[in-house]
N, C-alpha and C positions, 0 to 999 in steps of 0.2 A: 599327830596326823601330818602326813607329807602331802604337799600340794605342788604340782608341777604346772607352771604357767608357760604355755607355748604360744607361738604365733605372733605376728606383728613386730613392731619395733622393740628392740631390747630395752632401751631407756624407758619407754612408755610402760613396758611390762614391769620393770623394776619399780617404777612409781606406783603401779597398781598393786604390786606385792607389798610395798610399804604401807599403803592405805589399808589393804586387806589385813595385814598383820596388826595394825592399830585397832581395827574394828574387832578382830578376834580377841585381842588382848583385853579390850574393854568388856567383853563378854566372859572373861575368865578362861579363855581357851588359848592354847599354844599350838602353833603350827610351824613346820619347817617348810618354807616356801622356796622353790627352786625355779630359776629362770634360765633355761638353756640358751646359749648364745646363738645357736643355729640348729636346724633340724637334725643334723648328724649327731649332735651332742645328746639327743634324747636317750640313746642307748646307755649313756653313763648314769642316767637317773632312773633306769628301768627297775622299779621296785613297787611294792604295794603302796597305793596312795590314790589321790584324786588328781586327774589330769584335766586341765581346762585349756581350751584352745580359743584364744582371742582372735576373732575373725578381723583381719585387717586388710586393707586394700593395697598392700605393698607388693602384690604379685607372688608372694611366697606362701599363701594360704594352702594351696594344693600340696606343696612340698611338706609343710608341717603336718597336714592331714595324712599324707602317705607315710610319714615317719611314725605317727601314732598308730596307724593301721599295721605297720610292719612289727611294732612292738606287741600288738595284740592286746592293748589295754583299752578299757572303756574310757571315753572322755566326753566332756560336754563343751559345746561351743558357747562362748559369751560374745555378745554383739554390742555395738555402740561405742560412744566416746568413753573416756575414763570413768566418769561418774556412773554411767549406765552399766558398764562392764563390772564395776565394783558391786553394784546391786545384784547383778546376775550371778557373780561369783559367790557372794554371800548366800544367795538363795540356793545355789548348787551345793554348797558345803554344809549348810545347816538346815535342820528341820524348821518349818515355818514358825512353830511356837518358840523356837530359840532365836530366830532371826530378829526379833524385837523391832518391828516396823520396817525392816529391810525387804520383807517378802513382797513379791510382785503382786500387783492387784489383779483380781479376776477380770477378764475382759467380758463385757456384756455379750450375750449371744446375738449374732447377726440376724438370725431368723426368730421372729417373735410370734409367728403364726402358730396355729395349732395343727399338728399333724397327728391324726388319731391312730394311725396304724404303723408308725415307724418302729416302735418297740425299744427305742433308746431310753435307758433308765434316767439319764440326766434330763432328757427332753420331758419325760413324764414328771419328774420332780419339779421342773420349772412350771409346767402346766398346772399341777396341783397347787404349787405355791401361789401362783397368780389367781387361781380359783378361790383359794382360802383367803387371800388378801382382798378380794373383791375387785381387783384391777382388770379382770377378764370377765366380760359380760357374756352370759350364755343365752 
């Protein structure tokens, strides 16, 4: 698999690529990780693969995003410091069952009331789950 890491500081991305390579290797996977030095270099790496855009506050995020849009490739944005970006990159690359503890945790729903007529399947599943567990009094 080829993974292109774009956005942010080049040195920080190289460290992220190294950490990501170690995790993938520990899972028995090999990947070719590419860190273009600038947005214009994305065209040299335009090939099938996974594109990750590390959102950074260096003022170049919009330029990296424009470069990815110009290539017409799907990409996923990873946020946070290096350790959080590593977790998000692993989650983006691997199915949850293969990520072995790296998968992100489900966020609890903000709305815990009962809406009887919304028709949202996940809402209904939570409602019935709470009814069956006895945590919701009728």
